[in-house]
C-alpha positions, -999 to 999 in steps of 0.1 A, spaced: 236 296 -620 204 316 -619 180 317 -590 155 297 -610 181 270 -615 189 269 -578 153 264 -569 151 230 -585 173 216 -558 147 225 -533 115 217 -552 126 184 -569 103 154 -570 127 135 -548 112 103 -535 110 101 -497 135 79 -480 118 54 -456 139 70 -428 115 99 -419 135 118 -393 172 108 -394 193 116 -364 222 128 -386 228 134 -423 262 121 -433 272 140 -465 303 128 -484 324 140 -512 358 125 -522 381 117 -550 376 88 -574 402 61 -577 429 73 -602 424 62 -638 452 39 -650 464 66 -674 465 94 -648 500 110 -649 500 127 -615 488 103 -587 460 117 -565 441 87 -551 459 56 -563 444 22 -557 471 14 -533 455 39 -508 421 23 -509 425 4 -477 438 33 -458 410 55 -471 384 30 -461 398 27 -426 398 65 -422 362 68 -434 352 41 -411 370 57 -382 351 90 -386 318 71 -389 326 52 -357 334 85 -340 300 98 -351 284 65 -339 268 61 -373 240 36 -374 204 28 -383 192 62 -372 213 80 -398 213 86 -435 243 89 -458 243 109 -490 270 107 -517 275 106 -555 282 68 -561 315 71 -580 343 46 -577 367 54 -549 356 76 -520 319 76 -527 315 38 -528 339 33 -499 317 57 -479 285 40 -490 298 6 -481 309 18 -447 276 34 -439 256 3 -450 279 -19 -430 269 1 -399 232 -1 -406 227 34 -419 204 43 -448 220 55 -480 208 79 -507 229 79 -539 226 109 -563 240 105 -598 242 132 -625 235 111 -655 214 80 -665 230 50 -649 247 35 -680 264 69 -688 273 74 -651 289 39 -649 311 46 -679 322 81 -668 326 75 -630 328 38 -621 340 12 -646 371 31 -659 388 19 -627 379 -17 -633 349 -40 -635 350 -48 -597 338 -13 -591 307 -20 -612 300 -49 -589 305 -28 -558 282 -1 -572 255 -27 -579 258 -41 -544 254 -7 -529 225 1 -552 207 -31 -545 210 -29 -508 174 -25 -494 185 5 -473 198 23 -505 178 48 -526 193 56 -560 182 90 -575 190 100 -611 193 137 -615 177 140 -650 147 120 -638 143 139 -605 152 175 -616 148 174 -654 175 180 -680 206 200 -668 201 236 -680 225 250 -706 257 265 -691 252 245 -659 278 219 -651 261 186 -643 287 177 -616 283 210 -598 245 206 -601 247 172 -585 269 185 -557 244 212 -549 215 188 -551 232 165 -526 240 195 -503 206 211 -504 190 177 -499 211 173 -468 203 208 -455 166 202 -462 166 173 -438 181 194 -410 209 219 -412 220 212 -377 221 175 -384 246 177 -413 281 161 -409 303 165 -440 331 140 -446 355 146 -475 384 126 -489 405 154 -504 440 164 -513 432 201 -506 436 212 -542 413 221 -571 399 192 -590 404 182 -626 372 200 -636 340 215 -623 320 199 -595 348 181 -576 354 178 -539 368 213 -536 335 227 -550 315 207 -525 338 217 -496 335 254 -505 297 251 -507 294 233 -474 314 261 -457 287 286 -467 264 267 -443 265 254 -408 275 218 -401 306 199 -389 333 191 -414 357 162 -413 386 162 -438 406 131 -447 438 143 -463 444 118 -491 481 129 -493 488 116 -458 472 82 -462 
């Protein structure tokens, strides 16, 4: 990615969240629920409850509440579990998605079942949630730039722009490389280049 491409993360036309000065920025990345046809299990639906409890436990440890803002990508599985947990504790949420909503829903939500569409809608329609669509906010994804990696960096630099010392990164991860660019490992590696506390939930042990 060129320096010009990187700059658009910092100079996007992102709408301001009503939470002007959050106490903490809770940044999340995690695996999607496994597709029904996935040959090697990674995050099967049977682990959803344990994952939700682990995410909630970290948020409780951080005393997440109305003074905080959560940032994530909105996909089925980890993202939506995190968003639901943040909203349940009164935090504000900002969801960043890499494609127009209908495309995103097909690629990253509804393949795991229509119930995830309903959960996405509930998170999106919560008055404390702001949904930001990358092509609308940053413009078209440049050629040779992966949209998922771009979305990860957009989330990360948004978090850092609010306050580098405020960032707490939570990830639901198996410790391995993803199925393609822009997965949880990419976000984890990028976060480690900056300051901030990291909390890893090992999906293998759930």
